[in-house]
N, C-alpha and C positions, 0 to 999 in steps of 0.2 A: 398179706395175711400171715399170721403166725403159724409156724410149723408145729404140728401135733403128732406125737408118737406114743407108743405104748411102753417104752422103757427109757431110762435115762441114758444120755450119750456118755461116752467114755470121759469126756472133759468134766462133766458134772460128777460122775462117780469118783474120779480122781480128786476133785476139789473137796468133796465131802468125806474126808478121811479123818476129821477131827480138828477142832480149833477154829471152825468157821461158824458164822451165825446164820440163822434162818428165821424167817417169820412163819409161825404156824398159825393156821386158821382152822378153827373147829366150828361146829354149829351148836348153839345152846338149845335148851328145850323150847324156846320160842321160835327157833329157826333163824335166829340172828347170828351173824358172824362174831366170833370171839378170837382175837389175835393175841399172840404172845411171842416174845423174842426168845429163842433158844440157841445155845451153843453146843450142847452135848448131843450132836447129830452126826451119824456116820452112815455112809452108803455101804451096805454089805455087798451088793452087786447091783446090776442095772435095774433090777426089779424089786429091791428091798432097801428100805431106809430104817435104821434103828435109832431110837431116841431114849434118853434118860429123862423121865418126867416126874416131877414131884408128886408124892402120894396125895397131898391135899389140894392140888391145883384144880382150877376150873377147866383147864385144858384136858386133864385126865378124866374128870367127871364127864365132859362132853364126849370124849373118845369111848368111854365105857357105855355111854347112853346110845350113841348111834354109829360110832366107828368112822365117821367122815372126817377126813383130814386133807388139807392142802398145805404144802410147804412152798414158800417163796424164797428163792436163793439168788443172791446177786454176788458176783465176783468179777475180777478183771476179765472183760470181754464177754461176759455172760449174764443172762437173767432168765431164770426158769421158774415155772409154776409146776409143781409135782402134786398130782391128786391121786387118792386111792383110799383103801380101807385099812384102818389101823386097829390093832388089838394088843392087849397086854400079853406078852409071852413069858415074862418072868416077874414075879411079885416083889423081888428085892434086887437092887444092884449093890452087891457087896462092897465094891470099891468106892461107893459114894458116901461122903460123910453126912449127907442129907438123905432122908427117906425118899427113895425114888424107885419107880418100876421101869422095866424095859418094855418099850412099845415098839412094835414093828409095823411099818407101813408097807403094804403090798401095792406097788405102783400100778396104776391103771391108765394114767394119762400124764404125759409130760408136754408142756407147752413152752415153746421158745418165746420169751417175752422181750427179746431184743427189738429195738425200734430201728428202722432204716435210717442211716445217716447219724446214728448216735452210738458211741462206744462207752460201755460201762467201764470205769477205770478202777473202782475199788468196790469191795463189799462193805458190810457193816463190821467194823473192828471192835474189839473189846480188850480190856485188861483187868486183872484182879487188883483192887486197891489195897487189900490186906493179905499178907502172907503169899505174895505172888510165886515164890519158889515152891512152897508147899502145895499150892493150888495147881501148879504146873505138873507136879508129880501125881496129884489126885486125878487131874484131867487125863493124863497119859494112861492111868490105870482104868478109868471109866471108858475111854475110847477103846482100849483093848478088850474090855468086857463086852462092849457093844458089838465089836467085830466078831467075837467068838460064837 
């Protein structure tokens, strides 16, 4: 049976310090899951995750509607599902070239999704196809703003 706790383990907090991807799941107005892949995700501490989310996105619309959010994170040796209540805490992320808000998830439940006898070897990687050096600087600034 999967271990369930009320805060993120240190391994996960350390992993989510910027530049990692996570799958976000929200609920739409029909109660159906809506998933989206995000990379601007930072763990502020074991009870809070901050995200930069596009102002026109379905993900943001769903968060504003009901606040329910689950984040699925996979990385070397780990797989976790993080559930909680999310809300917009800042209407503009100044360091983002795209219109984004800062959303904070207050962690209510963390489930260890590792399966016995299986080791996760990688997470979901990504790279910027255009202007990678410029985007690396933008990301660094966004991650810093998410942490502050």
